[in-house]
mmCIF file of the N, C-alpha and C atoms, coordinates in Angstrom:
data_MODEL
# 
_entry.id   MODEL 
# 
loop_
_atom_site.group_PDB 
_atom_site.id 
_atom_site.type_symbol 
_atom_site.label_atom_id 
_atom_site.label_alt_id 
_atom_site.label_comp_id 
_atom_site.label_asym_id 
_atom_site.label_entity_id 
_atom_site.label_seq_id 
_atom_site.pdbx_PDB_ins_code 
_atom_site.Cartn_x 
_atom_site.Cartn_y 
_atom_site.Cartn_z 
_atom_site.occupancy 
_atom_site.B_iso_or_equiv 
_atom_site.pdbx_formal_charge 
_atom_site.auth_seq_id 
_atom_site.auth_comp_id 
_atom_site.auth_asym_id 
_atom_site.auth_atom_id 
_atom_site.pdbx_PDB_model_num 
ATOM 1   N N  . UNK A 1 1  ? -5.239  -14.807 0.713  1.00 0.00 ? 1  UNK A N  1 
ATOM 2   C CA . UNK A 1 1  ? -6.636  -14.594 0.306  1.00 0.00 ? 1  UNK A CA 1 
ATOM 3   C C  . UNK A 1 1  ? -6.652  -13.228 -0.312 1.00 0.00 ? 1  UNK A C  1 
ATOM 4   N N  . UNK A 1 2  ? -7.411  -13.205 -1.523 1.00 0.00 ? 2  UNK A N  1 
ATOM 5   C CA . UNK A 1 2  ? -7.592  -11.920 -2.161 1.00 0.00 ? 2  UNK A CA 1 
ATOM 6   C C  . UNK A 1 2  ? -9.048  -11.464 -1.857 1.00 0.00 ? 2  UNK A C  1 
ATOM 7   N N  . UNK A 1 3  ? -9.295  -10.218 -2.142 1.00 0.00 ? 3  UNK A N  1 
ATOM 8   C CA . UNK A 1 3  ? -10.665 -9.637  -1.962 1.00 0.00 ? 3  UNK A CA 1 
ATOM 9   C C  . UNK A 1 3  ? -11.573 -10.359 -2.855 1.00 0.00 ? 3  UNK A C  1 
ATOM 10  N N  . UNK A 1 4  ? -11.208 -10.709 -4.042 1.00 0.00 ? 4  UNK A N  1 
ATOM 11  C CA . UNK A 1 4  ? -12.190 -11.426 -4.885 1.00 0.00 ? 4  UNK A CA 1 
ATOM 12  C C  . UNK A 1 4  ? -12.432 -12.859 -4.395 1.00 0.00 ? 4  UNK A C  1 
ATOM 13  N N  . UNK A 1 5  ? -11.407 -13.479 -3.853 1.00 0.00 ? 5  UNK A N  1 
ATOM 14  C CA . UNK A 1 5  ? -11.745 -14.901 -3.360 1.00 0.00 ? 5  UNK A CA 1 
ATOM 15  C C  . UNK A 1 5  ? -12.604 -14.829 -2.126 1.00 0.00 ? 5  UNK A C  1 
ATOM 16  N N  . UNK A 1 6  ? -12.501 -13.709 -1.295 1.00 0.00 ? 6  UNK A N  1 
ATOM 17  C CA . UNK A 1 6  ? -13.367 -13.644 -0.131 1.00 0.00 ? 6  UNK A CA 1 
ATOM 18  C C  . UNK A 1 6  ? -14.754 -13.412 -0.572 1.00 0.00 ? 6  UNK A C  1 
ATOM 19  N N  . UNK A 1 7  ? -14.928 -12.604 -1.576 1.00 0.00 ? 7  UNK A N  1 
ATOM 20  C CA . UNK A 1 7  ? -16.338 -12.324 -2.046 1.00 0.00 ? 7  UNK A CA 1 
ATOM 21  C C  . UNK A 1 7  ? -16.880 -13.617 -2.681 1.00 0.00 ? 7  UNK A C  1 
ATOM 22  N N  . UNK A 1 8  ? -16.145 -14.358 -3.457 1.00 0.00 ? 8  UNK A N  1 
ATOM 23  C CA . UNK A 1 8  ? -16.701 -15.575 -4.043 1.00 0.00 ? 8  UNK A CA 1 
ATOM 24  C C  . UNK A 1 8  ? -17.061 -16.587 -3.009 1.00 0.00 ? 8  UNK A C  1 
ATOM 25  N N  . UNK A 1 9  ? -16.249 -16.733 -1.911 1.00 0.00 ? 9  UNK A N  1 
ATOM 26  C CA . UNK A 1 9  ? -16.486 -17.694 -0.966 1.00 0.00 ? 9  UNK A CA 1 
ATOM 27  C C  . UNK A 1 9  ? -17.638 -17.223 -0.137 1.00 0.00 ? 9  UNK A C  1 
ATOM 28  N N  . UNK A 1 10 ? -17.824 -15.947 0.147  1.00 0.00 ? 10 UNK A N  1 
ATOM 29  C CA . UNK A 1 10 ? -18.955 -15.409 0.788  1.00 0.00 ? 10 UNK A CA 1 
ATOM 30  C C  . UNK A 1 10 ? -20.221 -15.737 0.091  1.00 0.00 ? 10 UNK A C  1 
ATOM 31  N N  . UNK A 1 11 ? -20.231 -15.562 -1.243 1.00 0.00 ? 11 UNK A N  1 
ATOM 32  C CA . UNK A 1 11 ? -21.399 -15.804 -2.031 1.00 0.00 ? 11 UNK A CA 1 
ATOM 33  C C  . UNK A 1 11 ? -21.824 -17.310 -2.054 1.00 0.00 ? 11 UNK A C  1 
ATOM 34  N N  . UNK A 1 12 ? -20.802 -18.142 -1.917 1.00 0.00 ? 12 UNK A N  1 
ATOM 35  C CA . UNK A 1 12 ? -21.184 -19.607 -1.961 1.00 0.00 ? 12 UNK A CA 1 
ATOM 36  C C  . UNK A 1 12 ? -21.431 -20.210 -0.532 1.00 0.00 ? 12 UNK A C  1 
ATOM 37  N N  . UNK A 1 13 ? -21.062 -19.373 0.485  1.00 0.00 ? 13 UNK A N  1 
ATOM 38  C CA . UNK A 1 13 ? -21.176 -19.958 1.898  1.00 0.00 ? 13 UNK A CA 1 
ATOM 39  C C  . UNK A 1 13 ? -22.642 -19.807 2.326  1.00 0.00 ? 13 UNK A C  1 
ATOM 40  N N  . UNK A 1 14 ? -23.095 -20.803 3.064  1.00 0.00 ? 14 UNK A N  1 
ATOM 41  C CA . UNK A 1 14 ? -24.372 -20.746 3.728  1.00 0.00 ? 14 UNK A CA 1 
ATOM 42  C C  . UNK A 1 14 ? -24.214 -20.065 5.104  1.00 0.00 ? 14 UNK A C  1 
ATOM 43  N N  . UNK A 1 15 ? -25.201 -19.344 5.474  1.00 0.00 ? 15 UNK A N  1 
ATOM 44  C CA . UNK A 1 15 ? -25.071 -18.560 6.701  1.00 0.00 ? 15 UNK A CA 1 
ATOM 45  C C  . UNK A 1 15 ? -25.700 -19.358 7.890  1.00 0.00 ? 15 UNK A C  1 
ATOM 46  N N  . UNK A 1 16 ? -24.934 -20.477 8.182  1.00 0.00 ? 16 UNK A N  1 
ATOM 47  C CA . UNK A 1 16 ? -25.440 -21.310 9.338  1.00 0.00 ? 16 UNK A CA 1 
ATOM 48  C C  . UNK A 1 16 ? -24.440 -21.093 10.442 1.00 0.00 ? 16 UNK A C  1 
ATOM 49  N N  . UNK A 1 17 ? -25.024 -20.917 11.644 1.00 0.00 ? 17 UNK A N  1 
ATOM 50  C CA . UNK A 1 17 ? -24.112 -20.786 12.804 1.00 0.00 ? 17 UNK A CA 1 
ATOM 51  C C  . UNK A 1 17 ? -23.814 -22.124 13.488 1.00 0.00 ? 17 UNK A C  1 
ATOM 52  N N  . UNK A 1 18 ? -22.517 -22.285 13.781 1.00 0.00 ? 18 UNK A N  1 
ATOM 53  C CA . UNK A 1 18 ? -22.241 -23.570 14.444 1.00 0.00 ? 18 UNK A CA 1 
ATOM 54  C C  . UNK A 1 18 ? -22.699 -23.653 15.792 1.00 0.00 ? 18 UNK A C  1 
ATOM 55  N N  . UNK A 1 19 ? -22.755 -22.512 16.503 1.00 0.00 ? 19 UNK A N  1 
ATOM 56  C CA . UNK A 1 19 ? -23.280 -22.401 17.876 1.00 0.00 ? 19 UNK A CA 1 
ATOM 57  C C  . UNK A 1 19 ? -22.239 -22.902 18.946 1.00 0.00 ? 19 UNK A C  1 
ATOM 58  N N  . UNK A 1 20 ? -21.008 -23.135 18.492 1.00 0.00 ? 20 UNK A N  1 
ATOM 59  C CA . UNK A 1 20 ? -20.023 -23.537 19.412 1.00 0.00 ? 20 UNK A CA 1 
ATOM 60  C C  . UNK A 1 20 ? -19.356 -22.491 20.052 1.00 0.00 ? 20 UNK A C  1 
ATOM 61  N N  . UNK A 1 21 ? -18.891 -22.608 21.245 1.00 0.00 ? 21 UNK A N  1 
ATOM 62  C CA . UNK A 1 21 ? -18.215 -21.567 22.008 1.00 0.00 ? 21 UNK A CA 1 
ATOM 63  C C  . UNK A 1 21 ? -16.768 -21.825 21.996 1.00 0.00 ? 21 UNK A C  1 
ATOM 64  N N  . UNK A 1 22 ? -15.917 -20.902 21.628 1.00 0.00 ? 22 UNK A N  1 
ATOM 65  C CA . UNK A 1 22 ? -14.428 -21.159 21.539 1.00 0.00 ? 22 UNK A CA 1 
ATOM 66  C C  . UNK A 1 22 ? -13.910 -21.426 22.926 1.00 0.00 ? 22 UNK A C  1 
ATOM 67  N N  . UNK A 1 23 ? -12.833 -22.275 23.018 1.00 0.00 ? 23 UNK A N  1 
ATOM 68  C CA . UNK A 1 23 ? -12.212 -22.601 24.243 1.00 0.00 ? 23 UNK A CA 1 
ATOM 69  C C  . UNK A 1 23 ? -11.458 -21.398 24.763 1.00 0.00 ? 23 UNK A C  1 
ATOM 70  N N  . UNK A 1 24 ? -11.289 -21.355 26.063 1.00 0.00 ? 24 UNK A N  1 
ATOM 71  C CA . UNK A 1 24 ? -10.529 -20.212 26.714 1.00 0.00 ? 24 UNK A CA 1 
ATOM 72  C C  . UNK A 1 24 ? -9.081  -20.287 26.251 1.00 0.00 ? 24 UNK A C  1 
ATOM 73  N N  . UNK A 1 25 ? -8.525  -19.118 26.033 1.00 0.00 ? 25 UNK A N  1 
ATOM 74  C CA . UNK A 1 25 ? -7.135  -19.058 25.609 1.00 0.00 ? 25 UNK A CA 1 
ATOM 75  C C  . UNK A 1 25 ? -6.252  -18.737 26.796 1.00 0.00 ? 25 UNK A C  1 
ATOM 76  N N  . UNK A 1 26 ? -5.044  -19.166 26.760 1.00 0.00 ? 26 UNK A N  1 
ATOM 77  C CA . UNK A 1 26 ? -4.111  -18.996 27.890 1.00 0.00 ? 26 UNK A CA 1 
ATOM 78  C C  . UNK A 1 26 ? -3.332  -17.648 27.517 1.00 0.00 ? 26 UNK A C  1 
ATOM 79  N N  . UNK A 1 27 ? -2.534  -17.250 28.505 1.00 0.00 ? 27 UNK A N  1 
ATOM 80  C CA . UNK A 1 27 ? -1.715  -16.051 28.289 1.00 0.00 ? 27 UNK A CA 1 
ATOM 81  C C  . UNK A 1 27 ? -0.785  -16.107 27.172 1.00 0.00 ? 27 UNK A C  1 
ATOM 82  N N  . UNK A 1 28 ? -0.245  -17.357 26.984 1.00 0.00 ? 28 UNK A N  1 
ATOM 83  C CA . UNK A 1 28 ? 0.747   -17.612 25.902 1.00 0.00 ? 28 UNK A CA 1 
ATOM 84  C C  . UNK A 1 28 ? 0.034   -17.503 24.513 1.00 0.00 ? 28 UNK A C  1 
ATOM 85  N N  . UNK A 1 29 ? -1.251  -17.789 24.471 1.00 0.00 ? 29 UNK A N  1 
ATOM 86  C CA . UNK A 1 29 ? -2.014  -17.692 23.247 1.00 0.00 ? 29 UNK A CA 1 
ATOM 87  C C  . UNK A 1 29 ? -2.604  -16.309 22.901 1.00 0.00 ? 29 UNK A C  1 
ATOM 88  N N  . UNK A 1 30 ? -2.449  -15.377 23.860 1.00 0.00 ? 30 UNK A N  1 
ATOM 89  C CA . UNK A 1 30 ? -3.132  -14.131 23.718 1.00 0.00 ? 30 UNK A CA 1 
ATOM 90  C C  . UNK A 1 30 ? -2.855  -13.416 22.428 1.00 0.00 ? 30 UNK A C  1 
ATOM 91  N N  . UNK A 1 31 ? -1.728  -13.533 21.845 1.00 0.00 ? 31 UNK A N  1 
ATOM 92  C CA . UNK A 1 31 ? -1.393  -12.788 20.668 1.00 0.00 ? 31 UNK A CA 1 
ATOM 93  C C  . UNK A 1 31 ? -1.265  -13.655 19.449 1.00 0.00 ? 31 UNK A C  1 
ATOM 94  N N  . UNK A 1 32 ? -1.656  -14.930 19.550 1.00 0.00 ? 32 UNK A N  1 
ATOM 95  C CA . UNK A 1 32 ? -1.606  -15.868 18.457 1.00 0.00 ? 32 UNK A CA 1 
ATOM 96  C C  . UNK A 1 32 ? -2.991  -15.877 17.775 1.00 0.00 ? 32 UNK A C  1 
ATOM 97  N N  . UNK A 1 33 ? -2.913  -15.851 16.383 1.00 0.00 ? 33 UNK A N  1 
ATOM 98  C CA . UNK A 1 33 ? -4.148  -15.947 15.657 1.00 0.00 ? 33 UNK A CA 1 
ATOM 99  C C  . UNK A 1 33 ? -4.042  -17.156 14.732 1.00 0.00 ? 33 UNK A C  1 
ATOM 100 N N  . UNK A 1 34 ? -4.932  -18.109 14.839 1.00 0.00 ? 34 UNK A N  1 
ATOM 101 C CA . UNK A 1 34 ? -4.766  -19.277 14.026 1.00 0.00 ? 34 UNK A CA 1 
ATOM 102 C C  . UNK A 1 34 ? -5.333  -18.947 12.618 1.00 0.00 ? 34 UNK A C  1 
ATOM 103 N N  . UNK A 1 35 ? -4.984  -19.839 11.635 1.00 0.00 ? 35 UNK A N  1 
ATOM 104 C CA . UNK A 1 35 ? -5.529  -19.631 10.285 1.00 0.00 ? 35 UNK A CA 1 
ATOM 105 C C  . UNK A 1 35 ? -7.041  -19.631 10.228 1.00 0.00 ? 35 UNK A C  1 
ATOM 106 N N  . UNK A 1 36 ? -7.631  -20.544 11.063 1.00 0.00 ? 36 UNK A N  1 
ATOM 107 C CA . UNK A 1 36 ? -9.105  -20.521 11.107 1.00 0.00 ? 36 UNK A CA 1 
ATOM 108 C C  . UNK A 1 36 ? -9.717  -19.207 11.531 1.00 0.00 ? 36 UNK A C  1 
ATOM 109 N N  . UNK A 1 37 ? -9.142  -18.674 12.668 1.00 0.00 ? 37 UNK A N  1 
ATOM 110 C CA . UNK A 1 37 ? -9.515  -17.385 13.184 1.00 0.00 ? 37 UNK A CA 1 
ATOM 111 C C  . UNK A 1 37 ? -9.370  -16.285 12.108 1.00 0.00 ? 37 UNK A C  1 
ATOM 112 N N  . UNK A 1 38 ? -8.217  -16.247 11.474 1.00 0.00 ? 38 UNK A N  1 
ATOM 113 C CA . UNK A 1 38 ? -7.971  -15.263 10.346 1.00 0.00 ? 38 UNK A CA 1 
ATOM 114 C C  . UNK A 1 38 ? -9.037  -15.361 9.308  1.00 0.00 ? 38 UNK A C  1 
ATOM 115 N N  . UNK A 1 39 ? -9.290  -16.573 8.867  1.00 0.00 ? 39 UNK A N  1 
ATOM 116 C CA . UNK A 1 39 ? -10.295 -16.825 7.793  1.00 0.00 ? 39 UNK A CA 1 
ATOM 117 C C  . UNK A 1 39 ? -11.676 -16.366 8.368  1.00 0.00 ? 39 UNK A C  1 
ATOM 118 N N  . UNK A 1 40 ? -12.057 -16.696 9.527  1.00 0.00 ? 40 UNK A N  1 
ATOM 119 C CA . UNK A 1 40 ? -13.419 -16.254 9.974  1.00 0.00 ? 40 UNK A CA 1 
ATOM 120 C C  . UNK A 1 40 ? -13.497 -14.803 10.218 1.00 0.00 ? 40 UNK A C  1 
ATOM 121 N N  . UNK A 1 41 ? -12.525 -14.154 10.609 1.00 0.00 ? 41 UNK A N  1 
ATOM 122 C CA . UNK A 1 41 ? -12.437 -12.654 10.692 1.00 0.00 ? 41 UNK A CA 1 
ATOM 123 C C  . UNK A 1 41 ? -12.629 -12.039 9.298  1.00 0.00 ? 41 UNK A C  1 
ATOM 124 N N  . UNK A 1 42 ? -11.949 -12.562 8.285  1.00 0.00 ? 42 UNK A N  1 
ATOM 125 C CA . UNK A 1 42 ? -12.054 -12.119 6.949  1.00 0.00 ? 42 UNK A CA 1 
ATOM 126 C C  . UNK A 1 42 ? -13.465 -12.226 6.409  1.00 0.00 ? 42 UNK A C  1 
ATOM 127 N N  . UNK A 1 43 ? -14.119 -13.367 6.791  1.00 0.00 ? 43 UNK A N  1 
ATOM 128 C CA . UNK A 1 43 ? -15.525 -13.593 6.317  1.00 0.00 ? 43 UNK A CA 1 
ATOM 129 C C  . UNK A 1 43 ? -16.420 -12.593 6.929  1.00 0.00 ? 43 UNK A C  1 
ATOM 130 N N  . UNK A 1 44 ? -16.222 -12.353 8.278  1.00 0.00 ? 44 UNK A N  1 
ATOM 131 C CA . UNK A 1 44 ? -17.079 -11.377 8.938  1.00 0.00 ? 44 UNK A CA 1 
ATOM 132 C C  . UNK A 1 44 ? -17.040 -9.974  8.323  1.00 0.00 ? 44 UNK A C  1 
ATOM 133 N N  . UNK A 1 45 ? -15.756 -9.628  8.027  1.00 0.00 ? 45 UNK A N  1 
ATOM 134 C CA . UNK A 1 45 ? -15.539 -8.302  7.416  1.00 0.00 ? 45 UNK A CA 1 
ATOM 135 C C  . UNK A 1 45 ? -16.154 -8.248  5.932  1.00 0.00 ? 45 UNK A C  1 
ATOM 136 N N  . UNK A 1 46 ? -15.990 -9.335  5.281  1.00 0.00 ? 46 UNK A N  1 
ATOM 137 C CA . UNK A 1 46 ? -16.573 -9.462  3.933  1.00 0.00 ? 46 UNK A CA 1 
ATOM 138 C C  . UNK A 1 46 ? -18.079 -9.316  3.898  1.00 0.00 ? 46 UNK A C  1 
ATOM 139 N N  . UNK A 1 47 ? -18.727 -9.964  4.915  1.00 0.00 ? 47 UNK A N  1 
ATOM 140 C CA . UNK A 1 47 ? -20.171 -9.987  5.006  1.00 0.00 ? 47 UNK A CA 1 
ATOM 141 C C  . UNK A 1 47 ? -20.681 -8.504  5.311  1.00 0.00 ? 47 UNK A C  1 
ATOM 142 N N  . UNK A 1 48 ? -19.826 -7.765  6.033  1.00 0.00 ? 48 UNK A N  1 
ATOM 143 C CA . UNK A 1 48 ? -20.345 -6.445  6.426  1.00 0.00 ? 48 UNK A CA 1 
ATOM 144 C C  . UNK A 1 48 ? -19.756 -5.178  5.690  1.00 0.00 ? 48 UNK A C  1 
ATOM 145 N N  . UNK A 1 49 ? -18.958 -5.535  4.656  1.00 0.00 ? 49 UNK A N  1 
ATOM 146 C CA . UNK A 1 49 ? -18.423 -4.408  3.805  1.00 0.00 ? 49 UNK A CA 1 
ATOM 147 C C  . UNK A 1 49 ? -19.438 -4.036  2.758  1.00 0.00 ? 49 UNK A C  1 
ATOM 148 N N  . UNK A 1 50 ? -19.340 -2.806  2.300  1.00 0.00 ? 50 UNK A N  1 
ATOM 149 C CA . UNK A 1 50 ? -20.246 -2.244  1.285  1.00 0.00 ? 50 UNK A CA 1 
ATOM 150 C C  . UNK A 1 50 ? -19.880 -2.605  -0.045 1.00 0.00 ? 50 UNK A C  1 
ATOM 151 N N  . UNK A 1 51 ? -18.539 -2.596  -0.420 1.00 0.00 ? 51 UNK A N  1 
ATOM 152 C CA . UNK A 1 51 ? -18.034 -2.924  -1.733 1.00 0.00 ? 51 UNK A CA 1 
ATOM 153 C C  . UNK A 1 51 ? -16.545 -3.398  -1.617 1.00 0.00 ? 51 UNK A C  1 
ATOM 154 N N  . UNK A 1 52 ? -15.947 -3.719  -2.719 1.00 0.00 ? 52 UNK A N  1 
ATOM 155 C CA . UNK A 1 52 ? -14.578 -4.203  -2.676 1.00 0.00 ? 52 UNK A CA 1 
ATOM 156 C C  . UNK A 1 52 ? -13.524 -3.265  -2.080 1.00 0.00 ? 52 UNK A C  1 
ATOM 157 N N  . UNK A 1 53 ? -13.755 -1.908  -2.373 1.00 0.00 ? 53 UNK A N  1 
ATOM 158 C CA . UNK A 1 53 ? -12.824 -0.919  -1.726 1.00 0.00 ? 53 UNK A CA 1 
ATOM 159 C C  . UNK A 1 53 ? -13.016 -0.887  -0.221 1.00 0.00 ? 53 UNK A C  1 
ATOM 160 N N  . UNK A 1 54 ? -14.295 -0.857  0.195  1.00 0.00 ? 54 UNK A N  1 
ATOM 161 C CA . UNK A 1 54 ? -14.563 -0.868  1.564  1.00 0.00 ? 54 UNK A CA 1 
ATOM 162 C C  . UNK A 1 54 ? -13.951 -2.060  2.225  1.00 0.00 ? 54 UNK A C  1 
ATOM 163 N N  . UNK A 1 55 ? -14.112 -3.274  1.696  1.00 0.00 ? 55 UNK A N  1 
ATOM 164 C CA . UNK A 1 55 ? -13.554 -4.548  2.098  1.00 0.00 ? 55 UNK A CA 1 
ATOM 165 C C  . UNK A 1 55 ? -12.046 -4.451  2.229  1.00 0.00 ? 55 UNK A C  1 
ATOM 166 N N  . UNK A 1 56 ? -11.360 -3.896  1.247  1.00 0.00 ? 56 UNK A N  1 
ATOM 167 C CA . UNK A 1 56 ? -9.835  -3.802  1.265  1.00 0.00 ? 56 UNK A CA 1 
ATOM 168 C C  . UNK A 1 56 ? -9.489  -2.893  2.341  1.00 0.00 ? 56 UNK A C  1 
ATOM 169 N N  . UNK A 1 57 ? -10.137 -1.866  2.593  1.00 0.00 ? 57 UNK A N  1 
ATOM 170 C CA . UNK A 1 57 ? -9.749  -0.860  3.624  1.00 0.00 ? 57 UNK A CA 1 
ATOM 171 C C  . UNK A 1 57 ? -9.974  -1.377  5.007  1.00 0.00 ? 57 UNK A C  1 
ATOM 172 N N  . UNK A 1 58 ? -11.075 -2.032  5.191  1.00 0.00 ? 58 UNK A N  1 
ATOM 173 C CA . UNK A 1 58 ? -11.426 -2.695  6.527  1.00 0.00 ? 58 UNK A CA 1 
ATOM 174 C C  . UNK A 1 58 ? -10.340 -3.780  6.798  1.00 0.00 ? 58 UNK A C  1 
ATOM 175 N N  . UNK A 1 59 ? -9.986  -4.748  5.846  1.00 0.00 ? 59 UNK A N  1 
ATOM 176 C CA . UNK A 1 59 ? -9.052  -5.754  6.058  1.00 0.00 ? 59 UNK A CA 1 
ATOM 177 C C  . UNK A 1 59 ? -7.677  -5.208  6.413  1.00 0.00 ? 59 UNK A C  1 
ATOM 178 N N  . UNK A 1 60 ? -7.347  -4.091  5.778  1.00 0.00 ? 60 UNK A N  1 
ATOM 179 C CA . UNK A 1 60 ? -6.044  -3.462  5.987  1.00 0.00 ? 60 UNK A CA 1 
ATOM 180 C C  . UNK A 1 60 ? -6.026  -2.847  7.275  1.00 0.00 ? 60 UNK A C  1 
ATOM 181 N N  . UNK A 1 61 ? -7.045  -2.082  7.720  1.00 0.00 ? 61 UNK A N  1 
ATOM 182 C CA . UNK A 1 61 ? -7.079  -1.392  9.027  1.00 0.00 ? 61 UNK A CA 1 
ATOM 183 C C  . UNK A 1 61 ? -7.044  -2.446  10.189 1.00 0.00 ? 61 UNK A C  1 
ATOM 184 N N  . UNK A 1 62 ? -7.620  -3.642  9.996  1.00 0.00 ? 62 UNK A N  1 
ATOM 185 C CA . UNK A 1 62 ? -7.704  -4.670  11.037 1.00 0.00 ? 62 UNK A CA 1 
ATOM 186 C C  . UNK A 1 62 ? -6.432  -5.520  11.047 1.00 0.00 ? 62 UNK A C  1 
ATOM 187 N N  . UNK A 1 63 ? -5.472  -5.341  9.994  1.00 0.00 ? 63 UNK A N  1 
ATOM 188 C CA . UNK A 1 63 ? -4.336  -6.192  10.011 1.00 0.00 ? 63 UNK A CA 1 
ATOM 189 C C  . UNK A 1 63 ? -4.618  -7.564  9.416  1.00 0.00 ? 63 UNK A C  1 
ATOM 190 N N  . UNK A 1 64 ? -5.719  -7.691  8.709  1.00 0.00 ? 64 UNK A N  1 
ATOM 191 C CA . UNK A 1 64 ? -6.098  -9.106  8.161  1.00 0.00 ? 64 UNK A CA 1 
ATOM 192 C C  . UNK A 1 64 ? -5.541  -9.377  6.865  1.00 0.00 ? 64 UNK A C  1 
ATOM 193 N N  . UNK A 1 65 ? -4.899  -8.319  6.174  1.00 0.00 ? 65 UNK A N  1 
ATOM 194 C CA . UNK A 1 65 ? -4.138  -8.537  5.004  1.00 0.00 ? 65 UNK A CA 1 
ATOM 195 C C  . UNK A 1 65 ? -2.867  -7.799  5.028  1.00 0.00 ? 65 UNK A C  1 
ATOM 196 N N  . UNK A 1 66 ? -1.973  -8.210  4.249  1.00 0.00 ? 66 UNK A N  1 
ATOM 197 C CA . UNK A 1 66 ? -0.575  -7.646  4.308  1.00 0.00 ? 66 UNK A CA 1 
ATOM 198 C C  . UNK A 1 66 ? -0.449  -6.733  3.106  1.00 0.00 ? 66 UNK A C  1 
ATOM 199 N N  . UNK A 1 67 ? 0.229   -5.572  3.265  1.00 0.00 ? 67 UNK A N  1 
ATOM 200 C CA . UNK A 1 67 ? 0.526   -4.681  2.141  1.00 0.00 ? 67 UNK A CA 1 
ATOM 201 C C  . UNK A 1 67 ? 1.517   -5.319  1.186  1.00 0.00 ? 67 UNK A C  1 
ATOM 202 N N  . UNK A 1 68 ? 2.378   -6.208  1.721  1.00 0.00 ? 68 UNK A N  1 
ATOM 203 C CA . UNK A 1 68 ? 3.334   -6.916  0.996  1.00 0.00 ? 68 UNK A CA 1 
ATOM 204 C C  . UNK A 1 68 ? 2.929   -8.309  0.778  1.00 0.00 ? 68 UNK A C  1 
ATOM 205 N N  . UNK A 1 69 ? 2.637   -8.823  -0.398 1.00 0.00 ? 69 UNK A N  1 
ATOM 206 C CA . UNK A 1 69 ? 2.137   -10.185 -0.590 1.00 0.00 ? 69 UNK A CA 1 
ATOM 207 C C  . UNK A 1 69 ? 3.202   -11.286 -0.096 1.00 0.00 ? 69 UNK A C  1 
ATOM 208 N N  . UNK A 1 70 ? 4.491   -10.962 -0.006 1.00 0.00 ? 70 UNK A N  1 
ATOM 209 C CA . UNK A 1 70 ? 5.472   -11.935 0.485  1.00 0.00 ? 70 UNK A CA 1 
ATOM 210 C C  . UNK A 1 70 ? 5.421   -12.056 2.013  1.00 0.00 ? 70 UNK A C  1 
ATOM 211 N N  . UNK A 1 71 ? 4.724   -11.148 2.772  1.00 0.00 ? 71 UNK A N  1 
ATOM 212 C CA . UNK A 1 71 ? 4.714   -11.202 4.153  1.00 0.00 ? 71 UNK A CA 1 
ATOM 213 C C  . UNK A 1 71 ? 3.356   -11.692 4.695  1.00 0.00 ? 71 UNK A C  1 
ATOM 214 N N  . UNK A 1 72 ? 3.297   -12.364 5.849  1.00 0.00 ? 72 UNK A N  1 
ATOM 215 C CA . UNK A 1 72 ? 1.976   -12.698 6.383  1.00 0.00 ? 72 UNK A CA 1 
ATOM 216 C C  . UNK A 1 72 ? 1.290   -11.416 6.896  1.00 0.00 ? 72 UNK A C  1 
ATOM 217 N N  . UNK A 1 73 ? -0.001  -11.490 7.078  1.00 0.00 ? 73 UNK A N  1 
ATOM 218 C CA . UNK A 1 73 ? -0.849  -10.396 7.656  1.00 0.00 ? 73 UNK A CA 1 
ATOM 219 C C  . UNK A 1 73 ? -0.275  -10.041 9.022  1.00 0.00 ? 73 UNK A C  1 
ATOM 220 N N  . UNK A 1 74 ? -0.376  -8.738  9.370  1.00 0.00 ? 74 UNK A N  1 
ATOM 221 C CA . UNK A 1 74 ? 0.156   -8.263  10.736 1.00 0.00 ? 74 UNK A CA 1 
ATOM 222 C C  . UNK A 1 74 ? -0.431  -9.164  11.925 1.00 0.00 ? 74 UNK A C  1 
ATOM 223 N N  . UNK A 1 75 ? -1.639  -9.582  11.782 1.00 0.00 ? 75 UNK A N  1 
ATOM 224 C CA . UNK A 1 75 ? -2.220  -10.282 12.991 1.00 0.00 ? 75 UNK A CA 1 
ATOM 225 C C  . UNK A 1 75 ? -1.565  -11.591 13.196 1.00 0.00 ? 75 UNK A C  1 
ATOM 226 N N  . UNK A 1 76 ? -0.832  -12.164 12.261 1.00 0.00 ? 76 UNK A N  1 
ATOM 227 C CA . UNK A 1 76 ? -0.209  -13.524 12.396 1.00 0.00 ? 76 UNK A CA 1 
ATOM 228 C C  . UNK A 1 76 ? 1.265   -13.404 12.622 1.00 0.00 ? 76 UNK A C  1 
ATOM 229 N N  . UNK A 1 77 ? 1.879   -12.193 12.696 1.00 0.00 ? 77 UNK A N  1 
ATOM 230 C CA . UNK A 1 77 ? 3.296   -12.021 12.828 1.00 0.00 ? 77 UNK A CA 1 
ATOM 231 C C  . UNK A 1 77 ? 3.640   -12.085 14.350 1.00 0.00 ? 77 UNK A C  1 
# 
């Protein structure tokens, strides 16, 4: 996901809450992050960032993007 694609998706997304509660995670799942969780986290950051530079810095600090495009983000390693 690029910063531009996050912004485009954010602009096209309706702000409806699903109202669902996530299921409880086990100890084995404590450090696993699913693709859906990664996507949702990126969308939350995109909604709350001031501009594209702010978005990039926040995604990087939170480990939601990788400095190397050939590697997965740190949260999924």
